[in-house]
Backbone of each chain as ProteinMPNN parsed JSONL, in Angstrom:
{"seq_chain_A": "DAGVIQSPRHEVTEMGQEVTLRCKPISGHNSLFWYRQTMMRGLELLIYFNNNVPIDDSGMPEDRFSAKMPNASFSTLKIQPSEPRDSAVYFCASSSTNEKLFFGSGTQLSVL", "coords_chain_A": {"N_chain_A": [[177.252, 60.365, -151.419], [180.49, 62.074, -152.944], [181.097, 64.519, -151.491], [182.16, 67.767, -151.296], [184.929, 68.541, -153.684], [188.07, 69.49, -154.125], [190.846, 70.301, -156.17], [194.36, 71.39, -157.054], [195.426, 69.562, -154.278], [197.751, 70.117, -152.697], [199.732, 72.854, -153.694], [202.306, 74.667, -155.035], [204.379, 77.085, -155.666], [205.856, 79.694, -157.81], [206.471, 82.904, -157.495], [204.716, 85.486, -159.307], [203.782, 83.693, -161.187], [200.7, 82.257, -162.521], [197.81, 80.562, -160.914], [195.84, 77.831, -160.327], [192.942, 77.039, -159.013], [190.688, 74.299, -158.255], [187.23, 73.378, -158.147], [184.674, 71.224, -157.536], [181.212, 70.896, -156.614], [178.845, 69.387, -154.178], [176.065, 67.481, -155.861], [173.329, 68.789, -156.596], [173.523, 70.703, -155.281], [172.757, 74.188, -154.848], [174.156, 76.692, -154.547], [177.653, 77.46, -154.472], [180.885, 78.395, -152.689], [183.343, 80.136, -152.092], [186.699, 80.842, -149.774], [189.234, 81.395, -148.046], [191.621, 81.011, -145.84], [193.845, 82.043, -143.701], [196.444, 82.599, -140.757], [196.466, 85.102, -140.118], [194.222, 86.933, -140.917], [191.857, 85.063, -140.272], [188.994, 83.007, -141.519], [187.935, 84.46, -144.737], [185.47, 85.328, -147.087], [185.699, 85.055, -150.02], [184.171, 85.008, -152.513], [180.976, 84.265, -153.703], [178.319, 81.617, -155.689], [175.458, 81.804, -156.879], [173.52, 79.281, -158.285], [175.064, 79.263, -160.421], [176.1, 81.733, -160.937], [177.846, 84.819, -160.177], [177.365, 86.425, -157.265], [178.26, 87.994, -155.038], [181.144, 89.521, -155.337], [182.76, 90.943, -153.513], [184.652, 90.387, -151.367], [186.841, 89.444, -152.699], [190.443, 89.71, -153.064], [191.683, 91.439, -154.78], [192.398, 92.814, -158.301], [193.767, 90.789, -159.453], [192.493, 88.079, -158.738], [190.161, 85.878, -159.64], [187.343, 84.357, -160.639], [185.214, 81.798, -161.547], [182.358, 80.149, -162.793], [181.484, 78.288, -164.681], [179.478, 76.145, -164.876], [176.977, 73.953, -163.513], [178.407, 71.931, -161.661], [181.41, 72.452, -161.338], [183.842, 74.468, -160.503], [186.27, 77.695, -160.892], [188.892, 79.248, -159.166], [190.893, 81.708, -159.984], [194.401, 83.185, -159.395], [196.518, 85.302, -161.007], [198.834, 87.622, -161.367], [200.686, 85.391, -159.142], [201.466, 86.271, -155.75], [203.228, 86.464, -152.958], [201.677, 86.595, -150.391], [199.494, 85.666, -151.296], [199.843, 83.091, -150.518], [198.252, 80.443, -148.748], [195.069, 78.872, -147.276], [192.911, 77.729, -149.087], [189.384, 77.162, -149.49], [186.623, 75.986, -150.925], [183.114, 75.714, -150.771], [180.336, 74.198, -150.615], [175.927, 74.234, -151.063], [172.44, 73.982, -149.933], [169.801, 76.184, -150.667], [169.549, 78.241, -148.096], [170.805, 76.378, -146.331], [173.333, 74.411, -144.247], [176.334, 74.971, -145.014], [178.752, 72.804, -146.777], [182.33, 71.873, -146.675], [184.921, 71.498, -148.753], [188.157, 70.143, -149.014], [190.128, 71.663, -148.901], [192.622, 73.525, -150.718], [196.113, 74.12, -149.948], [198.091, 76.895, -150.623], [200.841, 77.589, -151.288], [202.992, 80.204, -152.257], [206.333, 80.958, -153.85]], "CA_chain_A": [[177.744, 61.28, -152.303], [181.952, 62.174, -152.533], [181.375, 65.684, -151.214], [183.176, 68.874, -151.913], [185.917, 67.765, -154.027], [189.105, 70.068, -154.326], [192.235, 70.404, -156.156], [195.266, 70.333, -156.288], [195.392, 70.002, -152.201], [198.608, 71.35, -152.482], [200.399, 73.944, -154.586], [203.481, 75.37, -154.57], [204.649, 77.797, -157.104], [206.703, 81.108, -157.81], [205.929, 84.459, -157.514], [204.359, 85.716, -161.154], [203.069, 82.468, -161.843], [199.616, 81.77, -162.595], [197.854, 79.744, -160.515], [194.265, 77.599, -160.819], [192.21, 76.244, -157.974], [189.507, 73.646, -158.985], [185.87, 72.573, -157.121], [183.645, 70.251, -157.673], [180.535, 71.313, -155.684], [177.784, 68.381, -154.442], [175.605, 67.114, -157.021], [172.179, 69.295, -156.267], [173.583, 72.197, -154.549], [173.047, 75.565, -155.926], [175.45, 77.548, -154.108], [179.043, 77.735, -153.973], [181.888, 79.299, -152.063], [185.512, 80.343, -152.296], [187.009, 81.297, -148.8], [190.668, 81.777, -147.861], [192.293, 80.66, -144.869], [195.255, 82.11, -142.812], [196.049, 83.025, -139.547], [196.388, 86.314, -139.845], [192.928, 87.247, -141.154], [191.175, 84.051, -140.289], [188.313, 82.785, -142.876], [187.481, 85.238, -145.769], [184.668, 84.888, -148.227], [186.08, 85.685, -151.513], [183.125, 84.895, -153.767], [179.723, 83.129, -154.031], [177.75, 82.037, -156.795], [174.195, 80.939, -156.424], [172.528, 78.763, -159.553], [176.256, 79.216, -161.519], [175.804, 83.06, -161.285], [178.27, 85.449, -158.929], [176.335, 87.347, -156.35], [179.122, 88.686, -153.833], [182.68, 89.259, -154.907], [183.303, 92.013, -152.589], [185.774, 89.761, -151.093], [188.022, 89.581, -153.707], [191.39, 91.215, -152.765], [192.346, 92.428, -156.03], [192.15, 92.055, -159.786], [194.661, 89.423, -159.692], [191.766, 87.281, -158.543], [188.936, 85.939, -160.685], [186.76, 83.087, -160.334], [184.071, 81.365, -162.824], [181.249, 78.981, -162.544], [180.806, 77.63, -165.764], [178.357, 75.202, -164.796], [176.798, 73.658, -161.717], [179.901, 70.911, -161.052], [182.704, 73.172, -161.623], [183.961, 76.53, -160.635], [187.539, 78.055, -160.632], [189.578, 80.344, -158.68], [192.34, 81.981, -160.636], [195.211, 84.009, -159.71], [197.495, 85.886, -161.976], [199.697, 86.715, -161.469], [200.069, 85.291, -157.777], [202.265, 86.706, -155.173], [203.616, 85.632, -151.613], [201.132, 87.281, -149.525], [198.692, 85.113, -151.463], [199.878, 81.906, -149.43], [196.693, 80.478, -147.483], [194.551, 77.337, -147.559], [191.47, 78.199, -149.788], [188.56, 76.235, -149.701], [185.602, 75.781, -151.727], [182.061, 75.096, -150.098], [178.508, 74.233, -151.01], [175.141, 74.451, -149.744], [171.573, 74.178, -150.857], [169.226, 77.179, -150.167], [169.121, 77.913, -146.521], [171.277, 75.318, -146.003], [174.675, 74.54, -143.916], [177.72, 74.6, -145.959], [179.896, 71.728, -147.056], [183.559, 72.151, -147.001], [185.871, 70.73, -149.478], [189.507, 69.599, -148.196], [190.709, 72.752, -149.06], [193.879, 73.713, -151.181], [196.908, 74.894, -148.998], [198.692, 77.371, -151.713], [202.562, 78.434, -151.221], [203.627, 81.15, -153.141], [207.265, 81.155, -152.97]], "C_chain_A": [[179.461, 61.517, -152.053], [182.162, 63.587, -151.384], [181.722, 66.316, -151.901], [184.092, 68.535, -152.278], [186.66, 69.075, -154.683], [190.243, 69.935, -154.837], [192.948, 71.138, -156.758], [194.862, 70.329, -154.305], [196.684, 70.437, -151.934], [199.104, 72.071, -153.86], [201.463, 74.435, -154.415], [204.053, 76.229, -156.134], [205.612, 79.533, -156.695], [206.243, 82.458, -158.089], [205.39, 84.627, -158.991], [203.555, 85.1, -161.442], [201.562, 82.398, -162.208], [199.223, 80.591, -161.949], [196.11, 79.132, -160.518], [193.724, 76.473, -159.744], [190.865, 75.723, -158.495], [188.697, 73.039, -157.67], [185.096, 71.865, -157.578], [182.447, 70.363, -156.18], [179.76, 69.701, -155.541], [176.552, 68.437, -155.19], [174.455, 67.742, -155.96], [171.98, 70.224, -155.665], [173.873, 73.705, -155.357], [173.606, 76.838, -155.501], [176.142, 76.917, -153.813], [179.819, 78.941, -153.426], [182.911, 79.567, -152.296], [185.761, 80.943, -151.072], [188.549, 80.801, -148.615], [190.674, 81.975, -146.641], [193.477, 81.233, -144.223], [195.458, 82.475, -141.672], [196.063, 84.152, -139.111], [195.019, 86.976, -139.826], [191.711, 85.864, -140.969], [190.506, 83.064, -141.491], [187.639, 83.964, -143.115], [186.899, 84.73, -146.538], [185.134, 85.193, -149.251], [184.824, 85.941, -152.615], [182.23, 83.845, -153.338], [178.927, 83.137, -155.024], [176.678, 81.728, -156.332], [173.539, 80.488, -158.087], [173.781, 79.405, -160.634], [176.48, 81.086, -161.678], [176.48, 83.926, -160.194], [177.28, 86.314, -158.536], [177.095, 88.207, -155.934], [180.469, 88.058, -154.209], [183.502, 89.952, -154.306], [184.594, 91.38, -152.041], [187.197, 89.508, -151.526], [188.842, 90.339, -153.659], [191.453, 92.089, -153.717], [191.806, 91.857, -157.283], [192.421, 90.965, -160.075], [193.625, 88.24, -159.454], [190.715, 87.037, -159.354], [188.551, 84.266, -160.545], [185.675, 82.964, -161.31], [183.301, 80.088, -162.344], [180.333, 78.534, -163.851], [179.434, 76.594, -166.017], [177.95, 74.599, -163.334], [177.436, 72.458, -161.104], [180.611, 71.46, -161.036], [182.778, 74.509, -161.41], [185.971, 76.324, -160.258], [188.048, 78.941, -159.754], [190.973, 80.251, -159.25], [193.106, 83.13, -159.818], [196.309, 84.27, -160.441], [197.495, 87.204, -161.943], [199.985, 86.345, -159.952], [201.897, 86.118, -157.066], [202.474, 86.031, -153.66], [202.533, 85.783, -150.589], [199.597, 86.172, -149.925], [198.357, 83.5, -150.721], [198.641, 81.679, -148.443], [196.428, 78.83, -147.933], [193.04, 77.843, -147.876], [190.973, 76.958, -149.893], [187.293, 76.688, -150.138], [184.478, 75.367, -150.86], [181.035, 74.982, -150.988], [177.453, 74.191, -150.206], [173.741, 74.119, -150.866], [171.292, 75.334, -150.247], [168.762, 76.838, -148.728], [169.897, 76.711, -145.75], [172.36, 74.845, -145.026], [175.372, 74.317, -145.26], [178.261, 73.56, -145.637], [180.83, 71.845, -147.166], [183.869, 71.05, -147.79], [187.212, 70.767, -148.185], [190.424, 70.626, -148.138], [192.342, 72.188, -149.965], [195.013, 74.656, -150.843], [198.237, 75.389, -150.603], [200.106, 77.905, -151.23], [203.293, 79.002, -152.314], [205.045, 81.76, -152.658], [208.259, 82.625, -153.736]], "O_chain_A": [[179.843, 61.15, -150.941], [183.121, 63.693, -150.62], [181.803, 66.009, -153.09], [184.699, 67.973, -151.366], [186.107, 69.699, -155.589], [191.019, 69.381, -154.059], [192.224, 71.962, -157.317], [194.198, 71.008, -153.521], [196.837, 71.151, -150.943], [198.742, 71.688, -154.973], [201.611, 74.743, -153.232], [204.035, 75.872, -157.311], [205.837, 80.153, -155.655], [205.611, 82.804, -159.087], [205.73, 83.778, -159.815], [202.53, 85.557, -161.947], [201.419, 83.262, -161.342], [199.897, 79.576, -162.126], [195.205, 79.946, -160.699], [194.065, 75.29, -159.71], [190.042, 76.45, -159.051], [189.126, 72.497, -156.651], [184.831, 72.42, -158.644], [182.732, 70.019, -155.032], [179.913, 68.867, -156.434], [175.947, 69.509, -155.157], [174.47, 67.425, -154.771], [170.896, 70.732, -155.38], [174.762, 74.127, -156.096], [173.478, 77.895, -156.118], [175.95, 75.928, -153.106], [179.547, 80.128, -153.607], [183.439, 78.75, -153.049], [184.969, 81.879, -150.97], [188.899, 79.742, -149.137], [189.988, 82.856, -146.123], [194.369, 80.4, -144.383], [194.38, 82.859, -141.219], [195.767, 84.429, -137.949], [194.657, 87.547, -138.797], [190.708, 85.889, -141.683], [191.222, 82.445, -142.278], [186.944, 84.549, -142.285], [187.347, 83.678, -146.993], [184.594, 86.287, -149.412], [184.669, 86.917, -153.349], [182.549, 82.802, -152.767], [178.595, 84.22, -155.506], [176.745, 81.278, -155.188], [173.165, 81.334, -158.899], [173.395, 80.015, -161.632], [177.075, 81.526, -162.662], [175.84, 83.923, -159.142], [176.474, 86.865, -159.285], [176.849, 89.354, -156.308], [180.957, 86.973, -153.892], [184.724, 89.819, -154.373], [185.642, 91.958, -152.332], [188.268, 89.409, -150.928], [188.651, 91.509, -153.991], [191.314, 93.306, -153.591], [191.078, 90.875, -157.435], [191.75, 90.169, -160.733], [193.961, 87.24, -160.088], [190.234, 88.04, -159.88], [189.291, 83.293, -160.395], [185.238, 83.969, -161.87], [183.735, 79.212, -161.597], [179.117, 78.452, -164.026], [178.704, 76.399, -166.989], [178.55, 74.793, -162.277], [176.98, 72.014, -160.051], [181.198, 70.871, -160.127], [182.115, 75.437, -161.873], [186.649, 75.442, -159.731], [187.122, 79.729, -159.56], [191.841, 79.382, -159.176], [192.395, 84.096, -159.543], [197.142, 83.367, -160.518], [196.575, 87.933, -162.313], [199.395, 87.173, -159.258], [202.958, 86.367, -157.638], [201.788, 85.059, -153.344], [202.55, 84.852, -149.785], [198.765, 85.919, -149.054], [197.294, 82.932, -150.468], [198.181, 82.466, -147.615], [197.089, 77.987, -148.539], [192.218, 78.252, -147.056], [191.574, 75.932, -150.214], [186.875, 77.771, -149.729], [184.844, 74.527, -150.038], [180.921, 75.642, -152.021], [177.563, 74.127, -148.982], [173.805, 74.023, -152.092], [172.077, 75.778, -149.409], [168.095, 75.922, -148.247], [169.524, 76.243, -144.675], [171.429, 75.387, -144.43], [175.032, 73.671, -146.251], [178.369, 73.207, -144.463], [180.861, 72.131, -148.363], [183.361, 69.933, -147.696], [187.238, 71.191, -147.03], [191.428, 70.558, -147.429], [192.942, 71.114, -149.936], [195.019, 75.804, -151.288], [198.919, 74.639, -151.302], [200.034, 78.998, -150.668], [204.034, 78.419, -153.106], [205.235, 82.554, -151.737], [209.239, 83.081, -153.148]]}, "seq_chain_B": "ELKVEQNPLFLSMQEGKNYTIYCNYSTTSDRLYWYRQDPGKSLESLFVLLSNGAVKQEGRLMASLDTKARLSTLHITAAVHDLSATYFCAGNYGGATNKLIFGTGTLLAVQP", "coords_chain_B": {"N_chain_B": [[177.394, 96.188, -142.192], [178.003, 92.484, -141.559], [179.4, 91.232, -138.273], [181.451, 89.227, -136.637], [182.25, 87.81, -133.79], [184.444, 85.994, -131.162], [185.169, 84.989, -128.492], [186.804, 82.898, -125.724], [190.179, 83.459, -127.346], [191.812, 81.31, -127.406], [191.662, 78.296, -125.29], [192.691, 76.384, -122.829], [191.888, 73.462, -121.079], [191.177, 71.184, -118.782], [190.774, 67.929, -119.002], [187.61, 66.781, -118.011], [186.559, 68.855, -117.24], [184.014, 72.171, -117.747], [183.308, 74.176, -119.55], [182.576, 77.703, -121.564], [182.418, 78.838, -124.628], [181.597, 82.031, -126.183], [179.928, 83.765, -128.754], [179.512, 86.631, -130.399], [177.945, 88.448, -132.174], [176.795, 91.487, -134.896], [174.887, 92.596, -136.347], [171.606, 91.666, -137.236], [171.052, 88.45, -137.603], [170.172, 85.49, -139.444], [170.363, 83.029, -138.989], [172.373, 80.668, -137.131], [175.97, 79.452, -136.948], [177.792, 76.777, -136.055], [181.142, 75.505, -136.175], [183.597, 72.555, -136.577], [186.938, 72.664, -136.473], [189.826, 70.231, -137.324], [193.397, 70.27, -136.751], [194.97, 71.407, -139.955], [192.998, 70.082, -141.426], [189.659, 70.007, -142.66], [186.967, 72.135, -142.522], [183.94, 71.363, -140.422], [180.623, 70.778, -140.034], [178.836, 71.395, -137.207], [176.304, 72.442, -135.541], [173.335, 74.124, -136.33], [171.49, 76.682, -135.494], [168.426, 78.135, -135.761], [166.353, 80.108, -134.402], [165.35, 82.153, -131.894], [166.236, 81.455, -129.053], [166.792, 78.47, -129.434], [168.282, 75.391, -128.774], [170.523, 72.793, -129.534], [172.094, 70.047, -128.917], [174.567, 67.642, -128.804], [176.611, 64.892, -127.752], [179.062, 65.929, -126.127], [178.801, 68.651, -126.128], [176.931, 71.717, -126.489], [174.495, 73.715, -127.616], [173.582, 77.118, -127.932], [171.032, 79.762, -128.881], [170.86, 83.112, -128.503], [169.045, 85.49, -129.778], [167.931, 88.395, -129.376], [170.352, 89.495, -127.439], [172.031, 88.886, -129.257], [173.649, 86.546, -129.515], [175.71, 83.91, -129.07], [176.211, 80.729, -127.778], [178.725, 77.835, -126.9], [178.651, 75.244, -125.488], [180.318, 73.277, -123.497], [180.445, 69.907, -121.757], [181.81, 68.065, -119.441], [185.001, 67.696, -120.593], [186.765, 66.033, -123.063], [189.581, 64.683, -124.549], [190.057, 64.521, -127.005], [188.034, 66.314, -127.871], [189.483, 68.508, -128.406], [190.316, 71.014, -130.65], [189.579, 73.437, -133.529], [187.249, 75.688, -132.808], [184.428, 77.188, -134.906], [182.533, 79.766, -134.989], [179.525, 81.103, -136.921], [177.619, 83.567, -138.572], [174.951, 84.042, -140.416], [174.432, 86.119, -143.084], [171.946, 87.276, -143.792], [168.905, 87.297, -145.489], [168.188, 85.529, -148.715], [169.863, 84.124, -149.188], [173.062, 82.204, -148.366], [175.763, 83.376, -147.023], [177.734, 83.295, -145.43], [179.275, 84.424, -142.229], [182.429, 84.09, -140.502], [183.469, 83.8, -137.385], [186.326, 84.595, -135.504], [187.401, 82.082, -134.485], [187.93, 79.515, -131.785], [190.714, 77.8, -130.467], [190.626, 75.203, -129.146], [192.225, 73.437, -126.289], [192.38, 70.629, -124.603], [193.665, 69.216, -121.775], [195.034, 66.243, -120.803]], "CA_chain_B": [[177.921, 94.763, -142.134], [177.85, 91.42, -139.973], [180.482, 91.066, -138.058], [181.15, 87.939, -135.883], [183.119, 87.886, -132.636], [184.485, 85.225, -130.419], [186.056, 84.796, -127.532], [188.057, 83.077, -125.791], [191.001, 82.867, -129.048], [192.174, 80.365, -127.0], [191.258, 77.733, -124.236], [193.541, 75.351, -122.78], [190.977, 73.016, -120.167], [191.457, 69.878, -118.022], [189.549, 66.539, -118.524], [186.377, 66.699, -117.374], [185.905, 70.334, -116.491], [182.968, 72.134, -118.284], [183.856, 75.558, -120.119], [181.779, 77.66, -122.701], [182.665, 79.302, -125.974], [181.256, 82.776, -127.185], [179.989, 84.007, -130.044], [178.414, 87.68, -130.635], [177.525, 89.051, -133.505], [176.594, 92.797, -135.065], [173.618, 92.607, -136.756], [170.739, 90.588, -137.334], [171.42, 87.345, -138.198], [168.971, 84.569, -139.85], [170.655, 81.756, -138.496], [174.023, 80.819, -136.848], [176.505, 77.976, -137.166], [178.846, 76.179, -135.471], [182.001, 74.474, -137.241], [184.709, 72.502, -135.83], [188.145, 72.212, -137.586], [190.848, 69.779, -136.29], [194.568, 70.799, -137.702], [194.899, 70.8, -141.576], [191.735, 69.639, -141.888], [188.583, 71.159, -143.326], [185.76, 72.067, -141.581], [182.953, 69.973, -140.112], [179.23, 71.569, -139.2], [177.885, 70.544, -135.394], [175.004, 72.437, -135.313], [172.682, 75.307, -137.128], [170.49, 77.254, -135.09], [167.757, 78.779, -136.431], [165.617, 81.096, -133.763], [165.616, 82.542, -130.687], [166.181, 80.612, -127.415], [167.175, 77.561, -130.078], [168.995, 74.604, -128.004], [170.71, 71.639, -129.783], [173.29, 69.297, -128.328], [175.927, 66.636, -129.333], [177.186, 64.287, -126.807], [179.115, 66.656, -124.848], [178.571, 69.633, -127.017], [175.208, 72.192, -126.736], [174.829, 75.187, -128.582], [172.275, 77.905, -127.811], [171.015, 80.791, -129.28], [169.862, 84.808, -127.957], [168.838, 86.721, -130.79], [167.592, 89.703, -128.812], [171.606, 89.637, -127.265], [172.91, 88.529, -130.849], [174.76, 86.029, -128.537], [175.204, 82.327, -129.528], [176.827, 79.851, -126.936], [178.819, 76.677, -127.069], [178.981, 74.411, -124.003], [181.443, 71.648, -123.072], [180.569, 69.141, -120.374], [183.262, 67.318, -118.867], [185.995, 67.639, -122.033], [187.802, 64.85, -123.333], [190.625, 65.074, -125.372], [188.894, 64.053, -128.658], [187.37, 67.478, -128.482], [190.365, 69.306, -129.099], [190.126, 71.351, -131.952], [189.159, 74.892, -133.454], [185.631, 75.85, -133.029], [183.965, 78.246, -135.614], [180.491, 80.637, -135.357], [179.237, 81.728, -138.378], [176.529, 84.079, -138.859], [174.19, 84.146, -141.87], [174.74, 87.557, -143.436], [170.541, 87.456, -144.296], [168.197, 87.169, -146.85], [167.85, 84.34, -148.996], [172.08, 83.463, -149.494], [173.661, 81.53, -147.239], [176.473, 83.908, -147.068], [178.39, 83.165, -144.069], [180.971, 85.312, -142.052], [182.943, 83.355, -139.85], [184.114, 84.087, -136.187], [187.916, 84.288, -135.599], [187.723, 81.047, -133.897], [188.566, 79.433, -130.667], [191.586, 76.826, -130.586], [190.611, 74.641, -127.269], [193.145, 72.283, -126.264], [192.23, 69.788, -123.477], [194.485, 68.448, -121.131], [194.692, 64.922, -119.94]], "C_chain_B": [[178.111, 93.832, -141.425], [179.516, 91.166, -140.077], [180.412, 90.218, -136.679], [182.305, 87.818, -134.852], [183.214, 86.894, -131.498], [185.542, 84.94, -129.294], [185.665, 83.434, -126.325], [188.836, 83.112, -127.456], [191.046, 81.481, -128.308], [191.892, 79.775, -125.538], [191.657, 76.517, -124.383], [192.633, 74.88, -121.381], [191.568, 71.636, -119.947], [190.347, 69.049, -118.578], [188.732, 66.668, -117.789], [186.095, 68.049, -116.667], [184.756, 70.933, -117.998], [183.495, 73.961, -118.496], [182.832, 75.973, -121.359], [182.314, 78.918, -123.381], [181.649, 80.674, -125.976], [181.27, 83.563, -128.178], [179.003, 85.017, -130.175], [178.607, 87.962, -132.072], [176.972, 90.557, -133.863], [175.63, 92.949, -134.958], [173.163, 91.395, -136.939], [170.913, 89.65, -138.559], [170.251, 85.87, -138.322], [169.163, 83.379, -138.913], [172.355, 81.554, -137.768], [174.241, 79.811, -136.756], [177.626, 77.294, -136.42], [179.539, 75.348, -136.191], [183.126, 73.928, -136.316], [186.113, 72.1, -136.947], [189.624, 71.802, -137.091], [192.106, 70.019, -137.409], [194.676, 70.297, -138.9], [194.344, 69.851, -141.753], [191.071, 70.681, -142.456], [187.565, 71.404, -142.04], [184.307, 71.761, -141.484], [181.573, 70.506, -139.512], [178.596, 70.769, -137.675], [176.971, 71.173, -135.647], [174.78, 74.344, -136.161], [171.333, 75.481, -136.431], [169.73, 78.075, -135.71], [166.837, 80.015, -135.846], [165.874, 81.405, -132.473], [165.38, 81.229, -129.611], [166.042, 79.04, -128.311], [168.357, 76.957, -129.228], [169.399, 73.313, -129.058], [172.296, 71.068, -128.933], [173.343, 68.011, -129.311], [176.604, 66.011, -128.566], [177.654, 65.664, -125.877], [179.202, 67.689, -125.299], [177.467, 70.141, -126.753], [175.663, 73.801, -126.886], [173.206, 76.015, -128.329], [172.435, 79.45, -128.534], [170.273, 82.209, -128.859], [169.714, 85.834, -128.85], [168.835, 88.032, -130.611], [169.688, 90.058, -128.268], [172.159, 89.172, -128.119], [174.5, 87.813, -130.166], [174.341, 84.556, -129.111], [176.292, 81.473, -128.067], [177.149, 78.222, -127.5], [179.154, 76.214, -125.933], [179.442, 73.335, -123.894], [181.59, 71.758, -121.779], [181.483, 68.199, -120.559], [184.25, 66.921, -120.225], [186.523, 66.678, -121.507], [188.565, 65.236, -124.237], [190.516, 65.416, -126.933], [188.23, 65.326, -129.089], [188.164, 68.612, -128.731], [190.518, 69.754, -130.447], [189.793, 72.667, -132.313], [187.912, 74.87, -133.74], [185.384, 77.196, -133.563], [182.833, 78.519, -135.431], [180.247, 81.074, -136.504], [177.898, 82.39, -138.463], [176.225, 84.429, -140.178], [173.862, 85.565, -142.33], [172.85, 87.866, -144.067], [169.848, 87.33, -145.591], [168.189, 85.77, -147.126], [169.144, 83.578, -149.402], [172.037, 82.82, -147.691], [175.267, 82.268, -147.132], [176.914, 83.853, -145.672], [179.73, 83.947, -143.76], [180.924, 84.413, -140.814], [183.524, 84.253, -138.388], [185.641, 83.806, -136.3], [188.195, 82.863, -134.886], [187.991, 80.87, -132.537], [189.237, 78.043, -130.62], [190.837, 76.066, -128.912], [191.364, 73.476, -127.49], [192.55, 71.604, -124.513], [192.852, 68.803, -122.843], [193.973, 67.441, -120.347], [194.865, 65.113, -118.384]], "O_chain_B": [[178.497, 94.2, -140.315], [180.367, 91.014, -140.953], [179.572, 90.414, -135.801], [183.422, 87.72, -135.358], [182.214, 86.808, -130.785], [186.725, 84.684, -129.52], [184.513, 83.062, -126.098], [188.237, 82.862, -128.502], [190.283, 80.588, -128.677], [191.865, 80.571, -124.599], [191.419, 75.708, -125.28], [192.555, 75.752, -120.514], [192.296, 71.054, -120.75], [189.175, 69.425, -118.61], [189.091, 66.689, -116.611], [185.448, 68.168, -115.627], [184.69, 70.297, -119.049], [183.942, 74.707, -117.624], [182.303, 75.116, -122.067], [182.613, 79.921, -122.733], [180.534, 80.254, -125.668], [182.302, 84.088, -128.596], [177.811, 84.711, -130.126], [179.482, 87.583, -132.851], [176.563, 91.022, -132.799], [175.097, 93.345, -133.921], [173.785, 90.334, -136.891], [170.931, 89.816, -139.778], [169.662, 85.384, -137.356], [168.282, 82.873, -138.218], [173.298, 82.315, -137.985], [173.373, 78.966, -136.536], [178.605, 78.024, -136.576], [178.968, 74.481, -136.852], [183.585, 74.63, -135.414], [186.112, 71.388, -137.951], [190.445, 72.586, -136.615], [191.931, 69.982, -138.627], [194.557, 69.096, -139.142], [194.843, 68.802, -142.162], [191.475, 71.813, -142.724], [187.533, 70.898, -140.918], [183.556, 71.916, -142.448], [181.585, 70.628, -138.287], [178.028, 69.698, -137.461], [176.259, 70.407, -136.296], [175.56, 75.264, -136.408], [170.334, 74.783, -136.605], [170.347, 78.927, -136.349], [166.536, 80.904, -136.643], [166.783, 80.77, -131.937], [164.515, 80.355, -129.538], [165.134, 78.336, -127.871], [169.309, 77.675, -128.925], [168.38, 72.748, -129.455], [173.259, 71.72, -128.531], [172.581, 67.562, -130.166], [177.68, 66.605, -128.495], [176.904, 66.299, -125.135], [180.182, 68.125, -124.694], [176.59, 69.282, -126.672], [176.541, 74.589, -126.535], [172.073, 75.57, -128.512], [173.461, 80.109, -128.708], [169.046, 82.26, -128.944], [170.211, 86.949, -128.695], [169.455, 88.827, -131.317], [170.231, 90.957, -128.911], [173.276, 88.866, -127.704], [175.681, 88.157, -130.2], [173.242, 84.126, -129.461], [177.168, 82.189, -127.582], [176.398, 77.521, -128.178], [180.026, 76.811, -125.303], [178.816, 72.346, -124.276], [182.119, 72.535, -120.984], [181.856, 67.648, -121.594], [184.128, 65.822, -120.766], [186.766, 66.339, -120.349], [188.23, 66.258, -124.836], [190.844, 66.342, -127.675], [187.89, 65.55, -130.25], [187.672, 69.631, -129.217], [190.825, 68.968, -131.344], [189.644, 73.337, -131.292], [187.407, 74.24, -134.669], [185.853, 78.209, -133.044], [181.962, 77.675, -135.643], [181.237, 81.523, -137.081], [176.954, 81.601, -138.412], [176.994, 84.986, -140.961], [172.887, 86.099, -141.801], [172.707, 88.814, -144.839], [170.445, 87.276, -146.666], [168.184, 84.896, -146.26], [169.181, 82.458, -149.911], [171.449, 82.913, -146.614], [176.114, 81.376, -147.185], [176.287, 84.482, -144.82], [180.745, 84.127, -144.432], [179.918, 84.039, -140.212], [183.984, 85.384, -138.544], [186.12, 82.951, -137.045], [189.386, 82.581, -134.758], [188.296, 81.885, -131.91], [188.483, 77.075, -130.717], [190.699, 76.634, -127.829], [191.304, 72.701, -128.445], [192.42, 72.288, -123.497], [192.712, 67.628, -123.183], [193.026, 67.446, -119.561], [194.635, 64.178, -117.618]]}, "name": "protein", "num_of_chains": 2, "seq": "DAGVIQSPRHEVTEMGQEVTLRCKPISGHNSLFWYRQTMMRGLELLIYFNNNVPIDDSGMPEDRFSAKMPNASFSTLKIQPSEPRDSAVYFCASSSTNEKLFFGSGTQLSVLELKVEQNPLFLSMQEGKNYTIYCNYSTTSDRLYWYRQDPGKSLESLFVLLSNGAVKQEGRLMASLDTKARLSTLHITAAVHDLSATYFCAGNYGGATNKLIFGTGTLLAVQP"}
């Protein structure tokens, strides 16, 4: 298995632009998580899905952030419009029920 | 709401020495996870602790869980440079979900 696949690995954009991060979970996993990592706030859970349904989005910082999971093999996290304070590493992770999380390689986002 | 705290935040130790990282969590957690993160890399699962008194060991690392004290420890025996990384503990928010709340992380630097 290729593991959790995220794209792009790096994204540099200008303030106000739309950013879309993508994630392909491990086949067979029924839960998908989006985390954000910064030096100041550490690892924050943004949103997670169970069987493609968003269960808890209380960690999504603002309405500028949205996430979708149209099917079991694909999820997106969108920021529109982006701001410099959104700069961070965004991780996607997946798991089976009650099993450990497997993390992707992350997307390093820089908003100028 | 589950809160997870680790200490110390930074640990510099000499090769061959022993030390312990502590992880306290604020409310009941079904299970406790330890992850390792190398600089610029993703998170790698080390241990999953499922019940009170659980102890798991892998090489020079040993993790334990005391659910009554809401405390997990990661003990490092005879440290080597290759163990230099950031170590995170994470508590499961309970129920049937895998919603993990991560601690602040402990940056371990093993000096030759």
